[in-house]
mmCIF file of the N, C-alpha and C atoms, coordinates in Angstrom:
data_MODEL
# 
_entry.id   MODEL 
# 
loop_
_atom_site.group_PDB 
_atom_site.id 
_atom_site.type_symbol 
_atom_site.label_atom_id 
_atom_site.label_alt_id 
_atom_site.label_comp_id 
_atom_site.label_asym_id 
_atom_site.label_entity_id 
_atom_site.label_seq_id 
_atom_site.pdbx_PDB_ins_code 
_atom_site.Cartn_x 
_atom_site.Cartn_y 
_atom_site.Cartn_z 
_atom_site.occupancy 
_atom_site.B_iso_or_equiv 
_atom_site.pdbx_formal_charge 
_atom_site.auth_seq_id 
_atom_site.auth_comp_id 
_atom_site.auth_asym_id 
_atom_site.auth_atom_id 
_atom_site.pdbx_PDB_model_num 
ATOM 1   N N  . MET A 1 1  ? -9.461  8.171  -22.717 1.00 0.00 ? 1  MET A N  1 
ATOM 2   C CA . MET A 1 1  ? -9.083  9.432  -22.045 1.00 0.00 ? 1  MET A CA 1 
ATOM 3   C C  . MET A 1 1  ? -7.697  9.654  -22.504 1.00 0.00 ? 1  MET A C  1 
ATOM 4   N N  . THR A 1 2  ? -7.471  10.929 -22.692 1.00 0.00 ? 2  THR A N  1 
ATOM 5   C CA . THR A 1 2  ? -6.150  11.424 -23.123 1.00 0.00 ? 2  THR A CA 1 
ATOM 6   C C  . THR A 1 2  ? -5.276  12.101 -22.031 1.00 0.00 ? 2  THR A C  1 
ATOM 7   N N  . ASP A 1 3  ? -3.967  12.047 -22.103 1.00 0.00 ? 3  ASP A N  1 
ATOM 8   C CA . ASP A 1 3  ? -3.216  12.702 -21.109 1.00 0.00 ? 3  ASP A CA 1 
ATOM 9   C C  . ASP A 1 3  ? -2.688  13.998 -21.552 1.00 0.00 ? 3  ASP A C  1 
ATOM 10  N N  . ASP A 1 4  ? -3.394  14.509 -22.603 1.00 0.00 ? 4  ASP A N  1 
ATOM 11  C CA . ASP A 1 4  ? -2.903  15.780 -23.230 1.00 0.00 ? 4  ASP A CA 1 
ATOM 12  C C  . ASP A 1 4  ? -3.202  17.079 -22.379 1.00 0.00 ? 4  ASP A C  1 
ATOM 13  N N  . THR A 1 5  ? -4.114  16.939 -21.449 1.00 0.00 ? 5  THR A N  1 
ATOM 14  C CA . THR A 1 5  ? -4.305  18.112 -20.510 1.00 0.00 ? 5  THR A CA 1 
ATOM 15  C C  . THR A 1 5  ? -3.867  17.638 -19.184 1.00 0.00 ? 5  THR A C  1 
ATOM 16  N N  . PRO A 1 6  ? -3.383  18.679 -18.409 1.00 0.00 ? 6  PRO A N  1 
ATOM 17  C CA . PRO A 1 6  ? -2.978  18.360 -16.937 1.00 0.00 ? 6  PRO A CA 1 
ATOM 18  C C  . PRO A 1 6  ? -4.094  17.759 -16.099 1.00 0.00 ? 6  PRO A C  1 
ATOM 19  N N  . LEU A 1 7  ? -5.385  18.209 -16.325 1.00 0.00 ? 7  LEU A N  1 
ATOM 20  C CA . LEU A 1 7  ? -6.419  17.697 -15.500 1.00 0.00 ? 7  LEU A CA 1 
ATOM 21  C C  . LEU A 1 7  ? -6.649  16.210 -15.891 1.00 0.00 ? 7  LEU A C  1 
ATOM 22  N N  . ALA A 1 8  ? -6.663  15.941 -17.122 1.00 0.00 ? 8  ALA A N  1 
ATOM 23  C CA . ALA A 1 8  ? -6.875  14.480 -17.547 1.00 0.00 ? 8  ALA A CA 1 
ATOM 24  C C  . ALA A 1 8  ? -5.747  13.462 -16.950 1.00 0.00 ? 8  ALA A C  1 
ATOM 25  N N  . PHE A 1 9  ? -4.489  14.055 -17.112 1.00 0.00 ? 9  PHE A N  1 
ATOM 26  C CA . PHE A 1 9  ? -3.443  13.275 -16.560 1.00 0.00 ? 9  PHE A CA 1 
ATOM 27  C C  . PHE A 1 9  ? -3.513  13.082 -15.111 1.00 0.00 ? 9  PHE A C  1 
ATOM 28  N N  . TRP A 1 10 ? -3.791  14.060 -14.307 1.00 0.00 ? 10 TRP A N  1 
ATOM 29  C CA . TRP A 1 10 ? -4.037  13.976 -12.802 1.00 0.00 ? 10 TRP A CA 1 
ATOM 30  C C  . TRP A 1 10 ? -5.157  12.990 -12.490 1.00 0.00 ? 10 TRP A C  1 
ATOM 31  N N  . TYR A 1 11 ? -6.286  13.065 -13.145 1.00 0.00 ? 11 TYR A N  1 
ATOM 32  C CA . TYR A 1 11 ? -7.407  12.302 -12.960 1.00 0.00 ? 11 TYR A CA 1 
ATOM 33  C C  . TYR A 1 11 ? -7.053  10.812 -13.196 1.00 0.00 ? 11 TYR A C  1 
ATOM 34  N N  . ALA A 1 12 ? -6.469  10.468 -14.296 1.00 0.00 ? 12 ALA A N  1 
ATOM 35  C CA . ALA A 1 12 ? -6.121  9.184  -14.679 1.00 0.00 ? 12 ALA A CA 1 
ATOM 36  C C  . ALA A 1 12 ? -5.155  8.517  -13.739 1.00 0.00 ? 12 ALA A C  1 
ATOM 37  N N  . HIS A 1 13 ? -4.150  9.188  -13.269 1.00 0.00 ? 13 HIS A N  1 
ATOM 38  C CA . HIS A 1 13 ? -3.178  8.738  -12.354 1.00 0.00 ? 13 HIS A CA 1 
ATOM 39  C C  . HIS A 1 13 ? -3.714  8.687  -10.842 1.00 0.00 ? 13 HIS A C  1 
ATOM 40  N N  . GLU A 1 14 ? -4.658  9.570  -10.380 1.00 0.00 ? 14 GLU A N  1 
ATOM 41  C CA . GLU A 1 14 ? -5.109  9.433  -9.106  1.00 0.00 ? 14 GLU A CA 1 
ATOM 42  C C  . GLU A 1 14 ? -6.119  8.290  -9.022  1.00 0.00 ? 14 GLU A C  1 
ATOM 43  N N  . ARG A 1 15 ? -6.860  8.032  -10.103 1.00 0.00 ? 15 ARG A N  1 
ATOM 44  C CA . ARG A 1 15 ? -7.697  6.911  -10.035 1.00 0.00 ? 15 ARG A CA 1 
ATOM 45  C C  . ARG A 1 15 ? -7.069  5.609  -9.819  1.00 0.00 ? 15 ARG A C  1 
ATOM 46  N N  . ALA A 1 16 ? -5.895  5.443  -10.460 1.00 0.00 ? 16 ALA A N  1 
ATOM 47  C CA . ALA A 1 16 ? -5.069  4.296  -10.356 1.00 0.00 ? 16 ALA A CA 1 
ATOM 48  C C  . ALA A 1 16 ? -4.384  4.131  -8.974  1.00 0.00 ? 16 ALA A C  1 
ATOM 49  N N  . ALA A 1 17 ? -4.017  5.353  -8.322  1.00 0.00 ? 17 ALA A N  1 
ATOM 50  C CA . ALA A 1 17 ? -3.498  5.379  -7.010  1.00 0.00 ? 17 ALA A CA 1 
ATOM 51  C C  . ALA A 1 17 ? -4.352  4.772  -5.905  1.00 0.00 ? 17 ALA A C  1 
ATOM 52  N N  . ARG A 1 18 ? -5.671  5.028  -6.166  1.00 0.00 ? 18 ARG A N  1 
ATOM 53  C CA . ARG A 1 18 ? -6.675  4.529  -5.116  1.00 0.00 ? 18 ARG A CA 1 
ATOM 54  C C  . ARG A 1 18 ? -6.746  2.974  -5.089  1.00 0.00 ? 18 ARG A C  1 
ATOM 55  N N  . ILE A 1 19 ? -6.481  2.362  -6.211  1.00 0.00 ? 19 ILE A N  1 
ATOM 56  C CA . ILE A 1 19 ? -6.523  0.943  -6.351  1.00 0.00 ? 19 ILE A CA 1 
ATOM 57  C C  . ILE A 1 19 ? -5.334  0.393  -5.625  1.00 0.00 ? 19 ILE A C  1 
ATOM 58  N N  . TYR A 1 20 ? -4.202  1.034  -5.628  1.00 0.00 ? 20 TYR A N  1 
ATOM 59  C CA . TYR A 1 20 ? -2.897  0.452  -5.043  1.00 0.00 ? 20 TYR A CA 1 
ATOM 60  C C  . TYR A 1 20 ? -3.169  0.364  -3.464  1.00 0.00 ? 20 TYR A C  1 
ATOM 61  N N  . ASP A 1 21 ? -3.892  1.193  -2.910  1.00 0.00 ? 21 ASP A N  1 
ATOM 62  C CA . ASP A 1 21 ? -4.072  1.319  -1.566  1.00 0.00 ? 21 ASP A CA 1 
ATOM 63  C C  . ASP A 1 21 ? -5.096  0.347  -0.948  1.00 0.00 ? 21 ASP A C  1 
ATOM 64  N N  . GLY A 1 22 ? -5.956  -0.201 -1.763  1.00 0.00 ? 22 GLY A N  1 
ATOM 65  C CA . GLY A 1 22 ? -6.994  -1.139 -1.350  1.00 0.00 ? 22 GLY A CA 1 
ATOM 66  C C  . GLY A 1 22 ? -8.430  -0.558 -1.487  1.00 0.00 ? 22 GLY A C  1 
ATOM 67  N N  . ALA A 1 23 ? -9.321  -1.334 -1.379  1.00 0.00 ? 23 ALA A N  1 
ATOM 68  C CA . ALA A 1 23 ? -10.748 -1.013 -1.477  1.00 0.00 ? 23 ALA A CA 1 
ATOM 69  C C  . ALA A 1 23 ? -11.209 0.047  -0.497  1.00 0.00 ? 23 ALA A C  1 
ATOM 70  N N  . ASP A 1 24 ? -12.027 0.905  -0.748  1.00 0.00 ? 24 ASP A N  1 
ATOM 71  C CA . ASP A 1 24 ? -12.658 1.862  0.180   1.00 0.00 ? 24 ASP A CA 1 
ATOM 72  C C  . ASP A 1 24 ? -13.289 1.168  1.374   1.00 0.00 ? 24 ASP A C  1 
ATOM 73  N N  . GLU A 1 25 ? -13.866 0.033  1.035   1.00 0.00 ? 25 GLU A N  1 
ATOM 74  C CA . GLU A 1 25 ? -14.536 -0.704 2.113   1.00 0.00 ? 25 GLU A CA 1 
ATOM 75  C C  . GLU A 1 25 ? -13.616 -1.223 3.146   1.00 0.00 ? 25 GLU A C  1 
ATOM 76  N N  . VAL A 1 26 ? -12.337 -1.583 2.855   1.00 0.00 ? 26 VAL A N  1 
ATOM 77  C CA . VAL A 1 26 ? -11.337 -2.006 3.796   1.00 0.00 ? 26 VAL A CA 1 
ATOM 78  C C  . VAL A 1 26 ? -10.930 -0.899 4.708   1.00 0.00 ? 26 VAL A C  1 
ATOM 79  N N  . HIS A 1 27 ? -10.698 0.332  4.142   1.00 0.00 ? 27 HIS A N  1 
ATOM 80  C CA . HIS A 1 27 ? -10.302 1.455  4.886   1.00 0.00 ? 27 HIS A CA 1 
ATOM 81  C C  . HIS A 1 27 ? -11.494 1.803  5.883   1.00 0.00 ? 27 HIS A C  1 
ATOM 82  N N  . ILE A 1 28 ? -12.666 1.868  5.368   1.00 0.00 ? 28 ILE A N  1 
ATOM 83  C CA . ILE A 1 28 ? -13.838 2.191  6.193   1.00 0.00 ? 28 ILE A CA 1 
ATOM 84  C C  . ILE A 1 28 ? -13.947 1.231  7.462   1.00 0.00 ? 28 ILE A C  1 
ATOM 85  N N  . GLU A 1 29 ? -13.735 -0.018 7.145   1.00 0.00 ? 29 GLU A N  1 
ATOM 86  C CA . GLU A 1 29 ? -13.785 -0.956 8.202   1.00 0.00 ? 29 GLU A CA 1 
ATOM 87  C C  . GLU A 1 29 ? -12.656 -0.852 9.205   1.00 0.00 ? 29 GLU A C  1 
ATOM 88  N N  . ALA A 1 30 ? -11.513 -0.541 8.788   1.00 0.00 ? 30 ALA A N  1 
ATOM 89  C CA . ALA A 1 30 ? -10.275 -0.339 9.685   1.00 0.00 ? 30 ALA A CA 1 
ATOM 90  C C  . ALA A 1 30 ? -10.581 0.922  10.589  1.00 0.00 ? 30 ALA A C  1 
ATOM 91  N N  . VAL A 1 31 ? -11.171 1.907  10.032  1.00 0.00 ? 31 VAL A N  1 
ATOM 92  C CA . VAL A 1 31 ? -11.424 3.207  10.786  1.00 0.00 ? 31 VAL A CA 1 
ATOM 93  C C  . VAL A 1 31 ? -12.442 2.892  11.879  1.00 0.00 ? 31 VAL A C  1 
ATOM 94  N N  . ALA A 1 32 ? -13.554 2.115  11.416  1.00 0.00 ? 32 ALA A N  1 
ATOM 95  C CA . ALA A 1 32 ? -14.655 1.809  12.301  1.00 0.00 ? 32 ALA A CA 1 
ATOM 96  C C  . ALA A 1 32 ? -14.097 1.059  13.522  1.00 0.00 ? 32 ALA A C  1 
ATOM 97  N N  . LYS A 1 33 ? -13.168 0.038  13.258  1.00 0.00 ? 33 LYS A N  1 
ATOM 98  C CA . LYS A 1 33 ? -12.666 -0.743 14.250  1.00 0.00 ? 33 LYS A CA 1 
ATOM 99  C C  . LYS A 1 33 ? -11.859 0.104  15.363  1.00 0.00 ? 33 LYS A C  1 
ATOM 100 N N  . ARG A 1 34 ? -11.242 1.003  14.731  1.00 0.00 ? 34 ARG A N  1 
ATOM 101 C CA . ARG A 1 34 ? -10.412 1.951  15.689  1.00 0.00 ? 34 ARG A CA 1 
ATOM 102 C C  . ARG A 1 34 ? -11.356 2.777  16.572  1.00 0.00 ? 34 ARG A C  1 
ATOM 103 N N  . ILE A 1 35 ? -12.396 3.382  15.959  1.00 0.00 ? 35 ILE A N  1 
ATOM 104 C CA . ILE A 1 35 ? -13.343 4.191  16.648  1.00 0.00 ? 35 ILE A CA 1 
ATOM 105 C C  . ILE A 1 35 ? -14.045 3.321  17.752  1.00 0.00 ? 35 ILE A C  1 
ATOM 106 N N  . LEU A 1 36 ? -14.460 2.093  17.419  1.00 0.00 ? 36 LEU A N  1 
ATOM 107 C CA . LEU A 1 36 ? -15.219 1.264  18.343  1.00 0.00 ? 36 LEU A CA 1 
ATOM 108 C C  . LEU A 1 36 ? -14.290 0.865  19.441  1.00 0.00 ? 36 LEU A C  1 
ATOM 109 N N  . ARG A 1 37 ? -13.036 0.642  19.138  1.00 0.00 ? 37 ARG A N  1 
ATOM 110 C CA . ARG A 1 37 ? -12.076 0.218  20.144  1.00 0.00 ? 37 ARG A CA 1 
ATOM 111 C C  . ARG A 1 37 ? -11.883 1.294  21.171  1.00 0.00 ? 37 ARG A C  1 
ATOM 112 N N  . GLY A 1 38 ? -12.008 2.537  20.751  1.00 0.00 ? 38 GLY A N  1 
ATOM 113 C CA . GLY A 1 38 ? -11.806 3.629  21.665  1.00 0.00 ? 38 GLY A CA 1 
ATOM 114 C C  . GLY A 1 38 ? -12.971 3.710  22.755  1.00 0.00 ? 38 GLY A C  1 
ATOM 115 N N  . TYR A 1 39 ? -14.144 3.089  22.336  1.00 0.00 ? 39 TYR A N  1 
ATOM 116 C CA . TYR A 1 39 ? -15.279 3.050  23.187  1.00 0.00 ? 39 TYR A CA 1 
ATOM 117 C C  . TYR A 1 39 ? -15.249 1.665  23.900  1.00 0.00 ? 39 TYR A C  1 
ATOM 118 N N  . GLY A 1 40 ? -14.326 0.908  23.739  1.00 0.00 ? 40 GLY A N  1 
ATOM 119 C CA . GLY A 1 40 ? -14.314 -0.407 24.523  1.00 0.00 ? 40 GLY A CA 1 
ATOM 120 C C  . GLY A 1 40 ? -15.229 -1.487 23.723  1.00 0.00 ? 40 GLY A C  1 
ATOM 121 N N  . MET A 1 41 ? -15.577 -1.256 22.489  1.00 0.00 ? 41 MET A N  1 
ATOM 122 C CA . MET A 1 41 ? -16.532 -2.119 21.849  1.00 0.00 ? 41 MET A CA 1 
ATOM 123 C C  . MET A 1 41 ? -16.000 -2.921 20.640  1.00 0.00 ? 41 MET A C  1 
ATOM 124 N N  . GLY A 1 42 ? -14.736 -2.588 20.391  1.00 0.00 ? 42 GLY A N  1 
ATOM 125 C CA . GLY A 1 42 ? -14.057 -3.267 19.233  1.00 0.00 ? 42 GLY A CA 1 
ATOM 126 C C  . GLY A 1 42 ? -13.621 -4.566 19.559  1.00 0.00 ? 42 GLY A C  1 
ATOM 127 N N  . GLY A 1 43 ? -13.594 -5.354 18.515  1.00 0.00 ? 43 GLY A N  1 
ATOM 128 C CA . GLY A 1 43 ? -13.041 -6.722 18.668  1.00 0.00 ? 43 GLY A CA 1 
ATOM 129 C C  . GLY A 1 43 ? -11.476 -6.662 18.500  1.00 0.00 ? 43 GLY A C  1 
ATOM 130 N N  . ARG A 1 44 ? -10.932 -7.785 18.952  1.00 0.00 ? 44 ARG A N  1 
ATOM 131 C CA . ARG A 1 44 ? -9.431  -7.928 18.975  1.00 0.00 ? 44 ARG A CA 1 
ATOM 132 C C  . ARG A 1 44 ? -8.716  -6.864 19.672  1.00 0.00 ? 44 ARG A C  1 
# 
């Protein structure tokens, strides 16, 4: 992939930014725990 076009540049850098934050599964699990906690069903 080349960074010659703005779209290619943004795509390449946004994909890398997702890795810094952690896997999607980790975020999904964190959100699910918060939702379940609101209903009194979450652990911890």
